[in-house]
Wavefront OBJ file of the C-alpha trace (Angstrom):
o trace
v -58.617 -8.080 84.620
v -58.580 -11.439 86.569
v -55.976 -12.466 88.884
v -54.775 -15.268 86.601
v -54.468 -12.957 83.537
v -52.483 -10.499 85.558
v -50.079 -13.238 86.806
v -49.590 -14.394 83.219
v -48.880 -10.892 81.949
v -46.368 -10.278 84.731
v -44.660 -13.577 83.862
v -44.196 -12.661 80.220
v -42.771 -9.237 81.054
v -40.366 -10.817 83.395
v -39.239 -13.282 80.773
v -38.727 -10.455 78.233
v -36.807 -8.356 80.557
v -34.527 -11.055 82.115
v -32.076 -12.525 79.363
v -28.981 -14.170 80.603
v -25.549 -13.989 78.873
v -26.053 -17.563 77.706
v -29.438 -16.609 76.129
v -27.723 -13.913 74.292
v -24.980 -16.174 72.974
v -27.584 -18.832 71.788
v -29.575 -16.047 70.118
v -26.428 -14.809 68.244
v -25.501 -18.290 67.033
v -29.049 -18.722 65.765
v -28.800 -15.433 63.828
v -25.402 -16.340 62.332
v -26.691 -19.759 61.182
v -29.680 -18.055 59.487
v -27.234 -15.587 57.784
v -24.948 -18.408 56.582
v -27.952 -20.287 55.114
v -29.061 -17.168 53.239
v -25.548 -16.532 51.811
v -25.341 -20.182 50.801
v -28.636 -19.941 48.961
v -27.444 -16.761 47.189
v -23.985 -18.269 46.427
v -25.639 -21.404 44.975
v -27.977 -19.287 42.791
v -24.965 -17.240 41.525
v -22.941 -20.421 40.827
v -25.758 -21.902 38.754
v -26.000 -18.678 36.727
v -22.217 -18.551 36.169
v -22.157 -22.219 35.190
v -24.988 -21.771 32.731
v -23.111 -18.698 31.284
v -19.819 -20.726 30.869
v -21.815 -23.626 29.265
v -23.385 -21.130 26.808
v -20.109 -19.486 26.084
v -18.232 -22.783 25.449
v -21.249 -24.110 23.516
v -21.082 -20.904 21.298
v -17.519 -21.758 20.126
v -18.620 -24.612 17.859
v -21.844 -22.671 16.981
v -19.882 -19.714 15.821
v -17.347 -21.927 13.959
v -20.248 -23.795 12.324
v -21.778 -20.488 11.206
v -18.495 -19.251 9.972
v -17.991 -22.291 7.793
v -21.535 -22.934 6.623
v -23.599 -19.744 6.956
v -23.577 -17.364 3.909
v -21.710 -14.151 4.692
v -22.090 -12.458 1.308
v -23.194 -13.618 -2.142
v -20.790 -12.925 -5.105
v -21.690 -13.828 -8.730
v -24.493 -15.970 -7.319
v -22.035 -17.975 -5.163
v -22.394 -18.063 -1.339
v -19.247 -16.899 0.360
v -18.887 -17.875 4.145
v -17.051 -16.122 6.734
v -13.883 -18.166 6.473
v -13.541 -17.382 2.720
v -14.359 -13.731 3.194
v -11.742 -13.404 6.000
v -9.186 -15.249 3.802
v -9.622 -12.800 1.016
v -9.900 -9.747 3.346
v -6.682 -10.634 5.092
v -4.906 -11.217 1.722
v -6.007 -7.774 0.576
v -5.085 -6.112 3.842
v -1.698 -7.810 4.196
v -0.734 -7.155 0.614
v -1.477 -3.450 1.086
v 0.441 -3.177 4.300
v 3.400 -4.990 2.695
v 3.329 -2.676 -0.289
v 2.882 0.601 1.536
v 4.513 -0.290 4.844
v 6.767 2.690 5.152
v 3.925 5.152 4.181
v 1.185 3.890 6.416
v 1.798 6.530 9.038
v 1.236 9.187 6.388
v -1.946 7.558 5.456
v -3.063 7.796 9.095
v -3.135 3.983 9.459
v -2.067 2.311 12.714
v -2.236 -1.463 12.153
v -1.916 -2.176 15.889
v -5.261 -0.527 16.408
v -8.892 -1.367 15.635
v -9.281 -0.651 11.802
v -12.997 0.063 12.285
v -12.166 3.178 14.376
v -9.727 4.740 11.926
v -11.005 6.687 8.993
v -9.719 5.949 5.493
v -11.886 8.811 4.041
v -14.700 11.083 5.211
v -17.191 8.222 5.039
v -15.294 5.088 5.122
v -13.063 3.367 7.818
v -9.991 1.409 6.927
v -11.915 -1.653 7.595
v -14.607 -0.604 5.077
v -11.799 0.057 2.547
v -10.271 -3.350 2.913
v -13.691 -5.009 2.858
v -14.530 -3.236 -0.364
v -11.210 -4.355 -1.837
v -11.752 -7.888 -0.666
v -15.172 -7.913 -2.400
v -13.594 -6.588 -5.604
v -11.088 -9.385 -5.450
v -13.771 -11.927 -4.894
v -15.667 -10.638 -7.922
v -12.656 -11.040 -10.167
v -11.840 -14.398 -8.678
v -15.291 -15.847 -9.096
v -15.574 -14.476 -12.685
v -12.087 -15.731 -13.658
v -12.693 -19.172 -12.153
v -16.009 -19.405 -13.963
v -14.297 -18.557 -17.175
v -11.511 -21.000 -16.662
v -13.972 -23.869 -15.972
v -15.921 -22.884 -19.037
v -12.710 -23.023 -21.116
v -11.831 -26.440 -19.725
v -8.605 -25.156 -18.153
v -6.997 -27.497 -15.657
v -3.920 -27.015 -13.414
v -2.251 -29.469 -11.147
v -1.723 -27.628 -7.791
v 0.013 -30.580 -5.940
v 3.585 -29.400 -6.008
v 2.645 -25.642 -5.510
v 0.491 -26.472 -2.610
v 3.053 -28.660 -0.975
v 5.428 -25.714 -1.274
v 2.691 -23.504 0.324
v 2.437 -25.827 3.316
v 6.272 -25.805 3.685
v 6.268 -22.025 3.642
v 3.580 -21.948 6.359
v 5.572 -24.366 8.469
v 8.803 -22.414 8.054
v 7.176 -19.094 8.743
v 5.428 -20.314 11.814
v 8.752 -21.654 13.242
v 10.450 -18.410 12.482
v 7.648 -16.596 14.289
v 7.925 -18.948 17.192
v 4.350 -19.966 17.135
v 2.405 -23.087 16.089
v 1.185 -23.541 12.525
v -2.383 -23.294 13.657
v -1.755 -19.936 15.334
v 0.170 -18.695 12.370
v -2.655 -19.484 9.903
v -5.165 -17.757 12.114
v -2.975 -14.668 12.333
v -2.536 -14.475 8.643
v -5.915 -15.556 7.250
v -8.462 -14.927 9.998
v -9.653 -16.228 13.363
v -11.631 -19.215 11.825
v -8.907 -20.148 9.334
v -7.206 -23.586 9.462
v -5.149 -25.301 6.812
v -7.990 -27.548 6.066
v -10.652 -24.836 5.814
v -8.580 -22.628 3.474
v -7.151 -25.356 1.328
v -9.832 -24.955 -1.299
v -9.377 -21.125 -1.508
v -5.539 -21.413 -1.785
v -5.697 -23.987 -4.566
v -8.354 -21.983 -6.362
v -5.980 -19.008 -6.252
v -3.265 -21.112 -7.694
v -5.581 -22.230 -10.567
v -6.721 -18.706 -11.272
v -3.091 -17.372 -11.256
v -2.104 -20.053 -13.716
v -5.148 -19.309 -15.908
v -4.294 -15.574 -15.701
v -0.742 -16.270 -16.776
v -2.050 -18.241 -19.753
v -4.314 -15.344 -20.760
v -1.362 -13.046 -20.538
v 0.728 -15.341 -22.947
v -2.257 -15.650 -25.260
v -2.631 -11.913 -25.411
v 1.096 -11.014 -25.789
v 1.532 -8.466 -28.537
v 3.447 -9.284 -31.725
v 6.732 -7.481 -32.708
v 4.847 -5.405 -35.121
v 2.363 -4.264 -32.457
v 5.174 -3.421 -30.099
v 7.005 -1.380 -32.867
v 3.743 0.398 -33.781
v 3.174 1.357 -30.064
v 6.756 2.697 -29.936
v 6.332 4.874 -32.989
v 3.290 6.539 -31.352
v 5.113 7.008 -27.962
v 8.708 7.561 -28.801
v 9.245 10.346 -26.272
v 8.332 7.799 -23.423
v 10.937 5.207 -24.407
v 13.783 7.181 -26.059
v 16.832 8.232 -24.290
v 18.914 11.524 -24.508
v 22.423 12.661 -23.845
v 22.861 16.277 -22.964
v 24.961 18.682 -20.957
v 23.752 21.131 -18.292
v 24.943 24.167 -16.435
v 22.849 25.605 -13.593
v 23.083 29.343 -12.835
v 21.457 30.213 -9.565
v 20.390 33.869 -8.788
v 22.122 35.329 -5.812
v 19.324 36.536 -3.737
v 20.195 39.150 -1.035
v 20.279 37.862 2.546
v 19.484 41.260 3.958
v 17.559 44.318 2.787
v 18.985 46.372 -0.056
v 17.828 49.630 -1.696
v 15.192 47.497 -3.602
v 13.690 46.075 -0.392
v 10.028 46.651 0.421
v 9.484 49.572 2.796
v 9.000 48.589 6.413
v 5.963 50.112 8.263
v 6.927 51.604 11.533
v 4.959 50.243 14.519
v 5.028 50.871 18.235
v 7.303 47.856 18.560
v 9.940 49.408 16.250
v 9.696 53.057 17.203
v 9.522 52.752 20.994
v 13.036 51.775 21.878
v 12.915 52.587 25.539
v 11.027 50.609 28.052
v 9.175 52.251 31.029
v 12.004 51.314 33.382
v 14.387 53.254 31.252
v 16.197 50.169 29.724
v 16.384 49.549 25.950
v 13.444 47.600 24.657
v 13.835 44.759 22.198
v 12.868 45.490 18.568
v 10.354 42.823 17.575
v 11.342 43.013 13.992
v 15.037 42.534 14.739
v 14.213 39.590 16.951
v 12.134 37.930 14.233
v 14.985 38.452 11.719
v 17.349 36.291 13.811
v 14.948 33.409 13.770
v 13.955 33.380 10.030
v 15.940 34.090 6.816
v 15.334 37.376 5.046
v 12.707 37.160 2.457
v 13.722 39.310 -0.659
v 11.184 41.648 -2.276
v 9.948 41.048 -5.758
v 12.114 43.859 -6.960
v 15.233 42.301 -5.376
v 14.397 38.909 -6.866
v 13.893 40.426 -10.314
v 17.311 42.210 -10.100
v 18.991 38.939 -8.972
v 17.333 36.961 -11.868
v 18.400 39.799 -14.358
v 22.047 39.464 -13.214
v 21.832 35.629 -13.292
v 20.443 35.751 -16.969
v 23.580 37.519 -18.083
v 25.675 34.724 -16.647
v 23.374 31.986 -18.090
v 23.692 33.560 -21.569
v 27.446 33.405 -21.260
v 27.238 29.774 -20.044
v 25.140 28.825 -23.049
v 28.182 29.552 -25.201
v 30.306 27.032 -23.372
v 27.844 24.490 -22.017
v 28.339 22.040 -24.888
v 31.932 21.649 -23.702
v 31.936 22.508 -20.013
v 28.480 21.502 -18.882
v 27.806 18.502 -16.644
v 27.254 15.415 -18.728
v 23.887 13.493 -18.537
v 23.658 10.251 -20.461
v 20.956 7.787 -21.328
v 18.178 9.572 -19.479
v 14.432 9.038 -20.092
v 12.056 11.872 -20.311
v 10.338 10.726 -16.964
v 13.712 11.206 -15.122
v 14.528 14.677 -16.516
v 13.504 17.937 -14.983
v 10.153 18.757 -16.707
v 11.285 22.303 -17.652
v 14.186 20.740 -19.530
v 12.621 17.620 -20.844
v 10.026 19.370 -23.007
v 12.912 21.113 -24.914
v 15.128 18.050 -25.132
v 12.317 15.761 -26.477
v 10.803 18.432 -28.776
v 10.125 16.714 -32.068
v 8.964 19.784 -33.848
v 6.203 20.099 -36.378
v 8.278 18.399 -39.066
v 11.366 16.080 -39.032
v 13.604 19.042 -40.030
v 12.465 20.991 -36.956
v 13.411 18.146 -34.546
v 16.059 18.783 -31.949
v 19.526 18.426 -33.343
v 23.025 17.768 -31.989
v 24.651 21.121 -30.855
v 21.319 22.914 -30.101
v 21.619 24.966 -26.975
v 19.115 27.042 -24.944
v 18.649 28.842 -21.758
v 15.627 27.814 -19.548
v 14.123 29.818 -16.759
v 13.137 28.225 -13.456
v 11.251 31.010 -11.545
v 10.323 28.735 -8.651
v 13.970 27.867 -7.842
v 15.242 31.386 -8.978
v 17.798 29.835 -11.517
v 18.547 29.272 -15.157
v 19.545 26.158 -16.967
v 21.947 26.404 -19.910
v 21.400 23.220 -21.865
v 23.182 21.598 -24.795
v 21.472 18.707 -26.710
v 23.803 15.997 -27.865
v 21.627 13.038 -29.099
v 18.458 11.225 -28.749
v 18.132 7.380 -29.381
v 16.457 4.168 -28.377
v 18.469 2.280 -26.023
v 18.904 -1.327 -27.312
v 20.850 -2.669 -24.279
v 19.539 -6.252 -23.855
v 17.994 -7.624 -20.785
v 19.342 -10.867 -19.256
v 18.134 -14.250 -18.109
v 19.731 -15.596 -14.815
v 19.239 -18.055 -12.061
v 19.557 -16.791 -8.462
v 19.970 -18.648 -5.143
v 19.590 -16.643 -1.919
v 21.295 -19.000 0.500
v 19.780 -19.880 3.901
v 21.906 -19.514 7.024
v 23.018 -23.160 6.706
v 25.136 -22.590 3.614
v 27.403 -19.759 2.242
v 27.472 -18.762 -1.356
v 30.968 -20.211 -1.839
v 29.927 -23.492 -0.389
v 26.901 -23.736 -2.789
v 29.171 -22.899 -5.818
v 31.795 -25.443 -4.629
v 28.982 -28.125 -4.434
v 27.798 -27.105 -7.906
v 31.344 -27.296 -9.381
v 31.900 -30.672 -7.812
v 28.695 -31.944 -9.411
v 27.409 -31.800 -12.957
v 28.052 -28.093 -13.042
v 25.195 -27.419 -15.495
v 22.191 -25.017 -15.516
v 19.889 -27.845 -14.561
v 22.107 -28.845 -11.585
v 22.229 -25.187 -10.473
v 18.417 -25.097 -10.592
v 18.308 -28.205 -8.281
v 20.548 -26.508 -5.804
v 18.280 -23.500 -5.835
v 15.372 -25.773 -4.771
v 17.541 -27.179 -2.047
v 19.215 -24.060 -0.631
v 17.312 -20.879 -1.485
v 15.384 -18.905 1.092
v 13.325 -17.454 -1.775
v 10.340 -19.775 -1.621
v 8.729 -18.182 -4.651
v 11.693 -19.158 -6.753
v 11.804 -22.795 -5.705
v 9.506 -24.191 -8.263
v 11.270 -22.700 -11.245
v 14.834 -23.234 -9.999
v 15.506 -19.528 -9.284
v 14.815 -18.520 -12.863
v 14.516 -14.787 -13.544
v 13.954 -13.800 -17.085
v 14.368 -10.509 -18.896
v 15.936 -8.773 -15.836
v 16.983 -5.167 -16.545
v 19.359 -2.665 -14.928
v 16.398 -0.577 -13.742
v 15.826 -1.064 -10.099
v 18.840 -3.337 -9.693
v 21.680 -2.759 -7.241
v 24.982 -1.516 -8.872
v 26.834 -4.610 -7.686
v 24.509 -7.060 -9.353
v 24.019 -4.904 -12.455
v 27.713 -4.564 -13.023
v 28.304 -8.309 -12.984
v 25.212 -9.318 -15.022
v 25.591 -6.702 -17.709
v 29.365 -6.864 -18.020
v 30.299 -6.930 -21.786
v 32.431 -9.994 -21.182
v 29.677 -12.044 -19.529
v 29.302 -15.528 -21.068
v 26.599 -18.165 -20.548
v 27.431 -20.482 -17.645
v 29.272 -17.783 -15.651
v 28.628 -17.956 -11.837
v 29.393 -15.752 -8.896
v 28.412 -15.150 -5.269
v 27.800 -11.446 -4.474
v 26.912 -9.999 -1.067
v 24.922 -6.804 -0.976
v 23.892 -5.325 2.332
v 24.318 -8.612 4.237
v 22.274 -10.545 1.611
v 24.169 -13.003 -0.491
v 23.179 -13.809 -4.162
v 24.537 -16.797 -6.002
v 24.118 -16.141 -9.806
v 24.166 -18.271 -12.879
v 24.143 -16.323 -16.090
v 22.095 -17.850 -18.875
v 22.259 -15.197 -21.589
v 20.845 -11.992 -23.165
v 17.092 -11.354 -23.794
v 15.066 -8.621 -25.385
v 15.951 -5.002 -24.869
v 14.209 -3.231 -21.903
v 12.181 -0.892 -24.141
v 10.473 -3.872 -25.817
v 9.794 -5.576 -22.532
v 8.325 -2.404 -21.063
v 5.953 -1.943 -24.114
v 4.933 -5.485 -24.041
v 4.051 -5.352 -20.394
v 2.127 -2.178 -20.949
v 0.069 -3.598 -23.746
v -0.633 -6.928 -21.975
v -1.600 -4.966 -18.782
v -4.004 -2.777 -20.788
v -5.515 -5.912 -22.438
v -5.912 -7.820 -19.188
v -7.351 -4.810 -17.344
v -10.023 -4.452 -19.993
v -10.653 -8.234 -19.976
v -11.202 -8.145 -16.211
v -13.510 -5.176 -16.544
v -15.539 -7.101 -19.143
v -15.976 -10.214 -17.223
v -16.885 -8.543 -13.952
v -19.224 -6.042 -15.424
v -22.307 -8.146 -14.686
v -20.979 -9.685 -11.465
v -23.433 -9.045 -8.600
v -22.772 -8.628 -4.863
v -25.466 -9.380 -2.301
v -25.298 -8.603 1.450
v -28.179 -10.477 2.916
v -26.923 -9.990 6.535
v -25.949 -6.351 6.198
v -22.389 -7.119 7.046
v -20.742 -4.701 4.666
v -20.819 -1.151 5.827
v -19.319 0.306 2.645
v -22.315 -0.856 0.685
v -24.584 1.102 3.087
v -22.335 4.171 2.598
v -22.475 3.878 -1.117
v -26.228 3.545 -1.080
v -26.556 6.727 1.077
v -24.190 8.611 -1.188
v -26.038 7.477 -4.275
v -29.320 8.501 -2.829
v -27.968 11.880 -1.787
v -26.470 12.431 -5.265
v -29.879 11.623 -6.874
v -31.642 13.998 -4.560
v -29.102 16.758 -5.337
v -29.479 16.115 -9.133
v -33.267 16.277 -8.739
v -33.122 19.553 -6.863
v -30.667 20.970 -9.353
v -32.954 19.855 -12.233
v -35.960 21.423 -10.475
v -34.123 24.684 -10.031
v -33.037 24.753 -13.705
v -36.615 24.102 -14.838
v -37.919 26.947 -12.557
v -35.230 29.332 -13.928
v -36.009 28.186 -17.561
v -39.655 28.819 -16.945
v -38.906 32.206 -15.380
v -36.798 33.185 -18.326
v -39.486 32.085 -20.780
v -42.125 33.959 -18.844
v -39.996 37.129 -18.875
v -39.405 36.787 -22.636
v -43.140 36.361 -23.203
v -43.992 39.358 -21.225
v -41.384 41.392 -23.094
v -43.011 40.473 -26.374
l 1 2 3 4 5 6 7 8 9 10 11 12 13 14 15 16 17 18 19 20 21 22 23 24 25 26 27 28 29 30 31 32 33 34 35 36 37 38 39 40 41 42 43 44 45 46 47 48 49 50 51 52 53 54 55 56 57 58 59 60 61 62 63 64 65 66 67 68 69 70 71 72 73 74 75 76 77 78 79 80 81 82 83 84 85 86 87 88 89 90 91 92 93 94 95 96 97 98 99 100 101 102 103 104 105 106 107 108 109 110 111 112 113 114 115 116 117 118 119 120 121 122 123 124 125 126 127 128 129 130 131 132 133 134 135 136 137 138 139 140 141 142 143 144 145 146 147 148 149 150 151 152 153 154 155 156 157 158 159 160 161 162 163 164 165 166 167 168 169 170 171 172 173 174 175 176 177 178 179 180 181 182 183 184 185 186 187 188 189 190 191 192 193 194 195 196 197 198 199 200 201 202 203 204 205 206 207 208 209 210 211 212 213 214 215 216 217 218 219 220 221 222 223 224 225 226 227 228 229 230 231 232 233 234 235 236 237 238 239 240 241 242 243 244 245 246 247 248 249 250 251 252 253 254 255 256 257 258 259 260 261 262 263 264 265 266 267 268 269 270 271 272 273 274 275 276 277 278 279 280 281 282 283 284 285 286 287 288 289 290 291 292 293 294 295 296 297 298 299 300 301 302 303 304 305 306 307 308 309 310 311 312 313 314 315 316 317 318 319 320 321 322 323 324 325 326 327 328 329 330 331 332 333 334 335 336 337 338 339 340 341 342 343 344 345 346 347 348 349 350 351 352 353 354 355 356 357 358 359 360 361 362 363 364 365 366 367 368 369 370 371 372 373 374 375 376 377 378 379 380 381 382 383 384 385 386 387 388 389 390 391 392 393 394 395 396 397 398 399 400 401 402 403 404 405 406 407 408 409 410 411 412 413 414 415 416 417 418 419 420 421 422 423 424 425 426 427 428 429 430 431 432 433 434 435 436 437 438 439 440 441 442 443 444 445 446 447 448 449 450 451 452 453 454 455 456 457 458 459 460 461 462 463 464 465 466 467 468 469 470 471 472 473 474 475 476 477 478 479 480 481 482 483 484 485 486 487 488 489 490 491 492 493 494 495 496 497 498 499 500 501 502 503 504 505 506 507 508 509 510 511 512 513 514 515 516 517 518 519 520 521 522 523 524 525 526 527 528 529 530 531 532 533 534 535 536 537 538 539 540 541 542 543 544 545 546 547 548 549 550 551 552
């Protein structure tokens, strides 16, 4: 190594070894700046990614809305149904179901506060599947009915009814403390707006009007109603009878007829290892549950009760509890068959003064029954107008305003439109036709069906904090005729809807409806099972024939 090279090497080593405090400070600042620049580059890159993601998310809102309003979700009867219309029908179906069965939903295992797609309606369908299936069935009926209405040239002006609908939405939203926009979304689906669902709402109004017309056109004649009654008298007739119930006195503790008790270690060993008295398990159980009599004890108790029931039969026509105007459906089935027994011939039919003793083995009792009469209740129904006042007016104030005005049925109807909170009754002025005692509160029934009631009578009645302002119009057909008419019309319309929807097709091009997949899988499984069963049957038949041939 030359002298110059050695000098240079020594110099470099000296420079590397000797670093002042200042040098270290400069070096640290340099490293920190490099770190800051690196973090800034990473932060910028992340910011760009987040910005792009936000832009995509925001941009997806109008895209998803466009798809919901324009893209085909399902096809029903050859007509494209978008997401908005499907959601509208789905929510109508779901909300109607919840309203109808609200108090029973927990028994059905349905929690409306949770995701319906995670709750099972059946072994194979979720509650969401079930409501989607019902929504499709409604769409099938709606499309078929609308097509028929158009073909028949049926028209209906929806202006007034739709205006009432808008007012109802406005009032309901205010009551809920949210905007109309939020309310519509909460009721009809996340993409619903008043503008988007207007067509579907009006179509429903047209279809309902057309359906009502079909009902009127298919109303049965008086002869048809009478004929149906003659074939189903027991369903519509009423009976008066008297009843005495004799209950068997079952023993509450073992008697000489009790079943023998098998001795066990628990019952025989009365002393514990420590010398204290052990607890008898059987005795302990008897304090927790009621004594269960033996078959022999029950038979003896029923035998004793039968003697009393036979005695009661002799006096039941006079001393028995009176039951009046009861339909077969409301009478204990053990008794109803006897009360409504027509016999093989007219002379064998149940007659006044007939008595009998009927056994109820399940309840361990006897019924001593006396028949009085059977008849068709001809009590007429009634037509009334009803106002359910809003909080702004009392019933008395409304009646006072009516009395100070024209005081006619028409003026009462106008006050209904002005003051009632029952929006469904606004259009017809609170008119309720053919109301019956069945299902009506006693307070309202007593007033409406008072024998002294005259057309034009009015009253304000409060029942359970709800006030009803009534205007009595007059009597209408008896309840039995109304019930038969409704039954016949319902049967006719049910058959009509089956006929017009028989060929309605449903297509699911996007595979949105899971229940259709489940149905397809079940159908395929059933076909496979049928084929396997058929194959086994054919094999068994062949084996039988072969055995018979060999035997010959």
